[in-house]
C-alpha positions in Angstrom: 0.0 0.0 0.0 1.4 3.4 -1.0 2.0 6.3 1.4 -0.7 8.3 -0.3 -3.2 5.6 0.3 -2.3 5.4 4.0 -2.6 9.2 4.2 -6.0 9.2 2.6 -7.1 6.5 4.9 -6.0 8.5 7.9 -8.4 11.3 7.0 -11.3 9.2 5.7 -14.3 8.6 8.1 -17.1 7.6 5.7 -19.7 9.7 7.6 -18.0 13.1 7.6 -20.8 15.1 5.9 -23.4 13.7 8.2 -21.2 14.4 11.3 -20.8 18.0 10.2 -24.5 18.5 9.5 -25.3 17.0 12.9 -22.7 19.3 14.6 -24.2 22.3 12.9 -27.6 21.6 14.2 -26.3 20.9 17.7 -24.6 24.4 17.5 -27.9 26.0 16.6 -27.2 26.4 12.9 -29.6 25.6 10.1 -27.7 23.5 7.4 -30.1 24.8 4.8 -29.4 28.5 5.6 -25.7 28.6 6.1 -23.3 31.5 6.0 -19.7 30.6 5.1 -18.6 31.9 8.5 -20.9 29.3 10.2 -18.5 26.6 9.0 -15.3 28.3 10.2 -14.9 26.2 13.4 -15.0 23.0 11.4 -13.7 23.6 7.9 -10.4 25.4 8.6 -8.4 22.2 9.4 -5.0 23.7 10.4 -3.4 25.2 13.5 -5.2 28.5 14.3 -8.0 27.9 11.9 -9.8 30.9 10.5 -7.7 33.4 12.4 -4.5 31.9 11.0 -5.9 31.9 7.4 -6.9 35.6 7.8 -3.5 36.5 9.2 -1.6 34.8 6.4 -3.7 36.0 3.5 -2.2 39.5 3.3 1.2 37.9 2.5 -0.2 36.4 -0.7 -1.0 39.7 -2.6 -4.6 38.5 -3.2 -6.9 40.5 -5.3 -10.3 40.0 -7.1 -10.2 37.8 -10.2 -6.9 36.0 -9.6 -6.9 32.2 -9.8 -5.7 30.6 -6.6 -4.8 26.9 -6.2 -5.4 25.5 -2.7 -3.3 22.3 -2.4 -4.6 19.8 0.1 -7.9 21.7 0.3 -9.5 19.5 2.9 -13.2 20.2 3.1 -12.8 23.6 1.5 -12.7 26.2 4.3 -9.7 28.3 3.2 -10.7 28.0 -0.4 -14.1 29.5 0.4 -12.5 32.1 2.6 -10.2 33.3 -0.2 -13.1 33.5 -2.6 -15.5 35.3 -0.3 -13.2 37.8 1.4 -10.6 38.4 -1.4 -12.7 37.8 -4.6 -10.4 35.0 -5.9 -11.4 32.2 -8.2 -10.2 29.1 -6.3 -9.5 25.6 -7.3 -8.8 23.1 -4.6 -7.1 19.7 -4.9 -7.0 17.0 -2.3 -5.9 13.4 -2.1 -8.8 12.2 0.1 -11.9 11.4 -1.9 -14.3 12.0 1.0 -12.9 15.5 1.6 -13.7 16.3 -2.1 -17.2 15.0 -1.8 -17.8 17.0 1.4 -16.2 20.2 0.2 -18.4 20.1 -3.0 -21.5 19.5 -0.9 -20.8 22.3 1.5 -19.9 24.7 -1.3 -23.3 23.9 -3.0 -25.1 24.6 0.2 -23.4 28.0 0.3 -24.1 28.8 -3.4 -20.4 29.3 -4.1 -20.0 26.8 -7.0 -19.2 29.6 -9.4 -16.3 30.8 -7.3 -14.8 27.6 -5.9 -14.2 24.1 -7.4 -12.5 21.0 -6.2 -10.6 18.1 -7.8 -9.5 14.8 -6.3 -5.8 14.0 -7.0 -2.2 14.0 -5.9 -0.2 17.2 -5.3 2.7 15.3 -6.9 1.0 15.0 -10.3 -1.7 17.7 -10.6 -4.2 17.6 -13.5 -3.6 21.3 -14.5 -1.8 22.9 -17.4 1.5 24.8 -16.9 1.3 28.4 -15.7 -2.4 28.2 -14.8 -2.5 29.8 -11.4 -1.5 33.2 -9.9 -1.1 32.0 -6.3 -0.9 28.6 -4.7 -1.3 27.7 -1.0 -0.2 24.7 1.1 -1.8 24.9 4.6 -0.7 22.0 6.9 -0.2 19.6 4.0 3.5 19.2 3.6 3.8 17.0 6.7 2.1 14.2 4.7 4.3 14.5 1.7 7.8 12.9 1.7 8.8 14.0 -1.8 8.9 17.8 -1.2 11.3 18.5 -4.0 8.9 16.9 -6.4 6.0 18.7 -4.8 7.6 22.1 -5.2 8.6 21.4 -8.8 5.0 20.6 -9.6 3.8 23.8 -7.9 6.3 25.8 -9.9 5.0 24.1 -13.1 1.4 25.2 -12.5 2.2 28.7 -11.2 2.6 31.7 -13.6 6.0 33.4 -13.5 6.0 35.8 -10.6 3.2 33.9 -8.9 3.3 33.4 -5.1 3.4 30.1 -3.2 2.3 30.4 0.4 3.1 27.6 2.8 1.8 27.3 6.4 3.0 23.9 7.7 4.1 22.2 10.9 7.9 22.1 10.6 10.7 20.5 12.6 12.3 22.9 15.0 14.4 20.5 17.1 15.5 16.8 17.1 13.5 14.3 19.1 10.8 11.7 18.7 7.3 13.1 18.2 4.4 11.6 20.1 1.7 10.0 17.9 -1.1 10.2 16.9 -1.2 13.8 15.8 -3.8 15.6 13.6 -1.9 14.8 10.4 -0.7 11.3 11.1 -1.6 8.3 13.3 1.9 6.8 13.0 5.4 8.1 12.2 5.5 6.3 8.8 3.1 9.0 7.3 4.6 12.0 9.0 7.3 13.9 7.1 8.0 17.1 9.0 11.1 19.0 7.8 13.0 22.0 9.0 12.3 25.5 7.6 15.8 25.4 6.2 15.0 22.3 4.2 11.8 23.9 2.8 13.8 27.0 1.8 16.6 25.0 0.1 14.2 22.8 -1.9 12.1 25.9 -2.9 15.2 27.6 -4.2 16.3 24.5 -6.1 12.8 24.4 -7.6 12.9 27.9 -9.0 11.4 30.0 -6.2 12.7 33.0 -4.3 11.8 33.0 -0.6 10.4 36.4 0.3 8.9 35.8 3.8 9.3 33.4 6.6 8.1 33.3 10.2 7.9 30.7 13.0 4.5 30.8 14.6 5.5 28.8 17.7 4.7 31.6 20.1 1.3 32.1 18.5 0.6 28.4 18.8 1.6 28.3 22.5 -0.6 31.4 23.2 -3.6 29.8 21.5 -3.2 26.7 23.6 -2.9 28.8 26.8 -6.0 30.8 25.8 -8.0 27.6 25.4 -6.9 26.4 28.8 -7.7 29.7 30.5 -11.1 29.8 28.8 -12.1 26.4 30.2 -9.8 25.6 33.1 -9.9 21.9 34.0 -12.5 21.1 31.3 -12.0 18.6 28.6 -15.4 19.2 27.0 -15.4 20.2 23.3 -18.0 22.4 21.6 -20.2 20.6 19.2 -18.7 22.4 16.2 -14.9 22.2 15.9 -12.0 20.5 14.2 -12.6 17.4 16.3 -15.6 16.7 13.9 -13.1 16.4 11.0 -10.5 14.6 13.0 -12.8 11.9 14.3 -13.0 9.9 17.5 -9.3 10.3 18.4 -9.3 14.1 18.2 -8.6 14.7 21.8 -5.6 12.5 21.9 -4.2 13.9 18.7 -4.6 17.5 19.9 -3.0 16.7 23.3 0.0 15.0 21.6 0.3 17.9 19.2 0.3 20.4 22.0 3.0 18.4 23.8 5.2 18.2 20.7 5.0 22.0 20.3 5.6 22.7 24.0 8.7 20.4 23.9 10.0 22.6 21.0 10.1 19.8 18.5 7.7 21.2 15.9 5.8 24.4 15.3 3.7 26.0 12.6 5.8 28.1 10.2 4.9 30.4 7.4 7.0 30.7 4.2 6.1 32.7 1.1 8.1 32.2 -2.2 7.8 33.8 -5.6 8.1 31.8 -8.8 11.0 32.9 -10.9 10.7 33.4 -14.6 11.6 30.2 -16.6 
């Protein structure tokens, strides 16, 4: 069985759409009268969620009418955010078939099919022509991809010269064994965290110029501390949250993720790179 198959199985539940609709109702939302912001607690499946997406977006030089590629689009939260708040036309691609089915269903409920579309496929061999996109994003996806040089070369192929590639991934910040499971992997064999230095070297070798980088470790620690302060001693989760997407082991994954960050082993990092002319 290939690594990509194992990764897709990690994210597949089989009942995700129904779980989301149930969680929406429990949170007092009407699934037939949704605003895109109603889904923000569940469809922004990366550290910091909607707030992290909104904070990163200004680095991407977004403007109305550009074509943005969301790589590893999950159930479509960031794609719909970029379309709604920045006027982009967005194409998402994801390896997990269930994510594509759910992302399309949620987008239909919101009436956003004309702005956002989704394709199932591998980021290592994307079904898009060269120089198609103005911007590409990779939000908490690289940790599941071992062949990052091949990934970055493929992104460079589908980006127009001068286009921006925005990465927001969990990256290695110190040596040491991670505790599993974590949100992106149940076992070490499907986790491929790398250092920011490795990302930057491979991006440069693939024809990119790195123009921005930042460790978000302190932001991540602050968000964990805020959660603890808001509900001291409580392990209860709201009905609508990323645990719906992560499944039954969500609490264990998040606890391990927090421990790994607190031990200084990994942290979310931002990198923005510009595609050089061919």
